[in-house]
C-alpha positions as CSV (number, residue, x, y, z in Angstrom):
1,X,24.0,56.0,9.0
2,X,27.7,56.9,8.7
3,X,30.4,54.1,9.6
4,X,33.8,55.1,8.9
5,X,35.5,52.0,8.2
6,X,38.7,51.7,5.9
7,X,38.6,49.5,2.8
8,X,40.7,47.3,4.8
9,X,38.4,47.1,7.6
10,X,35.4,46.8,5.1
11,X,37.0,43.6,3.3
12,X,37.8,42.0,6.7
13,X,34.5,42.5,8.2
14,X,32.8,40.8,5.0
15,X,34.9,38.1,5.4
16,X,34.4,37.9,9.0
17,X,30.5,38.0,8.6
18,X,30.3,35.6,5.7
19,X,32.4,33.0,7.8
20,X,30.3,33.5,10.9
21,X,27.4,33.1,8.8
22,X,28.7,29.6,7.3
23,X,30.0,28.3,10.7
24,X,28.3,29.9,13.3
25,X,31.7,29.6,15.3
26,X,33.7,32.8,16.4
27,X,36.3,33.9,13.9
28,X,39.9,34.1,14.5
29,X,42.7,35.8,12.3
30,X,44.4,32.8,11.2
31,X,41.5,31.6,9.8
32,X,40.5,34.8,8.0
33,X,44.3,35.0,6.6
34,X,44.3,31.2,5.3
35,X,41.2,31.3,3.7
36,X,40.2,34.6,2.6
37,X,43.3,35.9,0.8
38,X,43.5,39.0,2.3
39,X,47.3,39.6,1.5
40,X,47.9,40.7,5.5
41,X,49.8,39.0,7.9
42,X,47.7,37.5,11.1
43,X,49.1,40.4,13.5
44,X,47.7,43.0,11.0
45,X,44.3,41.2,11.3
46,X,44.5,40.9,15.0
47,X,45.0,44.8,15.1
48,X,42.3,45.8,12.8
49,X,39.9,43.0,14.6
50,X,41.0,44.9,17.8
51,X,39.6,48.3,16.0
52,X,36.6,46.7,14.8
53,X,35.9,45.2,18.3
54,X,36.3,48.6,20.0
55,X,33.8,50.4,17.1
56,X,30.9,47.8,17.9
57,X,31.3,45.6,14.8
58,X,32.6,42.8,16.5
59,X,32.3,41.2,20.1
60,X,34.2,38.7,22.0
61,X,32.7,35.4,23.0
62,X,34.1,34.4,26.5
63,X,34.7,30.8,25.7
64,X,36.7,31.7,22.7
65,X,39.6,34.2,21.4
66,X,37.6,34.7,17.8
67,X,35.1,37.3,17.4
68,X,31.7,37.4,16.1
69,X,30.1,40.2,14.3
70,X,27.4,42.4,16.0
71,X,23.9,43.5,15.1
72,X,25.9,46.6,14.3
73,X,28.1,44.8,11.6
74,X,25.2,43.0,10.1
75,X,23.3,46.2,9.9
76,X,26.6,47.4,7.7
77,X,26.3,44.6,5.7
78,X,22.9,44.8,4.7
79,X,22.8,48.5,3.9
80,X,26.5,48.7,2.2
81,X,27.6,45.3,1.0
82,X,24.7,43.2,0.4
83,X,23.6,42.2,-3.3
84,X,20.3,40.4,-3.3
85,X,19.6,37.1,-4.8
86,X,17.4,37.2,-7.7
87,X,14.4,34.6,-6.7
88,X,14.4,31.7,-9.4
89,X,11.8,31.8,-11.4
90,X,10.9,28.4,-10.7
91,X,10.5,29.6,-6.8
92,X,8.2,32.4,-7.7
93,X,6.1,29.7,-9.9
94,X,6.2,27.5,-7.0
95,X,5.1,29.9,-4.4
96,X,2.3,31.0,-6.7
97,X,1.2,27.6,-7.6
98,X,0.7,26.8,-3.9
99,X,-1.2,30.0,-3.1
100,X,-3.6,30.4,-6.1
101,X,-6.2,27.6,-4.9
102,X,-6.7,29.7,-1.7
103,X,-6.6,33.2,-3.0
104,X,-10.6,33.1,-1.9
105,X,-9.7,32.1,1.2
106,X,-7.4,34.5,3.0
107,X,-6.3,32.9,5.9
108,X,-5.6,29.4,4.0
109,X,-3.6,31.6,1.7
110,X,-1.5,32.8,4.2
111,X,-0.9,29.7,5.8
112,X,0.5,28.5,2.5
113,X,2.3,31.8,2.0
114,X,4.3,31.0,5.4
115,X,4.6,26.9,4.7
116,X,6.2,28.0,1.2
117,X,8.5,30.3,2.8
118,X,9.7,28.0,5.6
119,X,10.1,25.5,2.9
120,X,12.4,27.2,0.3
121,X,14.5,29.3,3.1
122,X,14.9,26.6,5.9
123,X,13.9,29.4,8.6
124,X,10.7,30.1,10.2
125,X,8.3,32.1,8.8
126,X,5.1,33.9,10.5
127,X,2.1,35.9,9.1
128,X,-0.5,37.7,11.1
129,X,-3.4,40.0,10.3
130,X,-4.6,42.9,12.0
131,X,-7.4,41.3,13.3
132,X,-5.7,38.8,15.1
133,X,-4.9,35.5,13.2
134,X,-1.1,34.2,13.5
135,X,0.3,31.4,11.7
136,X,3.7,30.3,11.2
137,X,5.5,27.4,10.0
138,X,9.5,26.0,10.3
139,X,9.7,26.4,13.9
140,X,11.6,22.9,13.9
141,X,14.1,24.5,11.4
142,X,15.5,26.7,14.2
143,X,17.0,23.7,15.5
144,X,19.6,23.5,12.8
145,X,21.0,27.1,14.0
146,X,23.1,26.7,17.0
147,X,21.9,29.9,18.4
148,X,18.6,28.1,19.3
149,X,20.2,25.3,21.2
150,X,19.9,27.2,24.0
151,X,16.6,25.8,25.5
152,X,16.0,29.6,26.7
153,X,16.3,31.1,23.5
154,X,14.0,28.3,22.1
155,X,11.2,28.9,25.0
156,X,11.2,32.8,24.2
157,X,10.9,32.2,20.5
158,X,8.2,30.0,20.6
159,X,6.3,31.8,23.4
160,X,6.6,35.0,20.9
161,X,4.6,33.4,18.5
162,X,1.6,32.7,20.7
163,X,1.0,36.4,21.6
164,X,-0.6,38.4,19.0
165,X,-0.7,41.8,21.1
166,X,3.4,41.5,21.5
167,X,3.9,40.6,17.8
168,X,1.7,43.1,16.5
169,X,3.2,46.0,18.6
170,X,6.9,44.5,17.5
171,X,5.5,45.0,13.8
172,X,3.8,48.4,14.1
173,X,7.0,49.9,16.4
174,X,9.7,48.7,14.2
175,X,8.4,49.6,10.4
176,X,10.6,51.7,9.0
177,X,9.7,51.0,5.2
178,X,6.5,49.6,3.3
179,X,9.0,47.5,1.5
180,X,11.2,44.7,3.6
181,X,12.2,45.5,7.1
182,X,15.1,43.6,8.8
183,X,15.6,43.9,12.4
184,X,18.7,42.6,13.9
185,X,19.7,41.4,17.6
186,X,19.2,44.2,20.1
187,X,17.0,46.4,17.6
188,X,14.2,43.8,18.7
189,X,14.7,44.8,22.3
190,X,13.6,41.3,23.5
191,X,15.2,39.2,26.2
192,X,16.9,36.1,25.3
193,X,16.9,36.9,21.3
194,X,20.1,39.2,20.8
195,X,21.4,37.1,18.1
196,X,17.9,36.6,16.4
197,X,16.8,38.7,13.5
198,X,13.4,39.5,12.1
199,X,12.8,39.8,8.3
200,X,9.3,41.3,7.7
201,X,7.0,43.3,5.3
202,X,3.6,45.2,5.6
203,X,0.7,43.9,3.1
204,X,-2.7,45.7,2.5
205,X,-5.1,44.5,0.5
206,X,-8.7,46.0,0.0
207,X,-10.2,43.7,3.1
208,X,-7.1,42.6,5.1
209,X,-3.8,44.2,6.4
210,X,-0.7,42.4,8.4
211,X,2.6,41.2,7.9
212,X,4.6,38.4,6.4
213,X,7.6,37.4,7.8
214,X,10.7,35.4,8.7
215,X,12.9,34.8,11.8
216,X,15.7,33.1,12.5
217,X,19.7,34.1,13.6
218,X,21.0,36.9,12.7
219,X,23.7,35.5,10.5
220,X,20.8,34.3,8.4
221,X,20.8,34.7,4.6
222,X,19.6,38.0,3.9
223,X,20.2,37.9,0.2
224,X,17.5,35.0,0.0
225,X,15.1,35.9,2.7
226,X,14.7,39.8,1.8
227,X,13.6,38.9,-2.1
228,X,11.6,36.1,-0.5
229,X,9.6,38.1,1.7
230,X,9.3,40.9,-1.0
231,X,8.0,38.5,-3.5
232,X,5.5,36.8,-1.2
233,X,4.0,40.0,0.2
234,X,3.5,41.5,-3.5
235,X,2.0,37.7,-4.0
236,X,-0.4,38.1,-1.4
237,X,-1.5,41.4,-2.3
238,X,-2.0,40.6,-6.1
239,X,-4.0,37.3,-5.4
240,X,-6.2,38.9,-2.9
241,X,-7.1,41.7,-5.8
242,X,-9.0,39.5,-7.2
243,X,-11.8,39.1,-4.8
């Protein structure tokens, strides 16, 4: 995808994304200049933010003069700017220790996988198999993010978790890679969930196949979530190979 941003716009957009990801509040020009040392005036930042708004990278909230990143902005961040964090060795060991005792009971192993992901990342984790099994954990953690304080958003999220056919269709329709897929905001095409993201990877074993995923706000910590999903998928396939 061609984005066509100048170096200054790239630095500005990255700063806005980082600030919004931390605060969940619309970002203003004065905050950016003061906190991120861009060496330009607030007026210049406002002009560049206006250009980014026009190009679809920012949107304006009706109740604030600040701006927030769009799905297009987060897509740009993931594809062009993000550096994945290395999964700590202790975390890898903890995942494996939690799943190992259940390696011969696939559904119990998946349950431990989603519990491990939810506990370590602070987002909701979900897994499903092609046979219709669904398990999820960490739904309560969504309330740590202001996006889910809207009761309609939370209701839509929880209702989705109980609909195998819809989830299965979402995963199958949106799978673009056998590695980790990141679906942001409007890409989900689900009412009420325009500021949410789904990060998932397909898994395939000798007897079972399905998906392991994380669900949270579009400003989630992708640097952490993407490698965590990848490692969990690989671990599921590895341990299932002992059958």
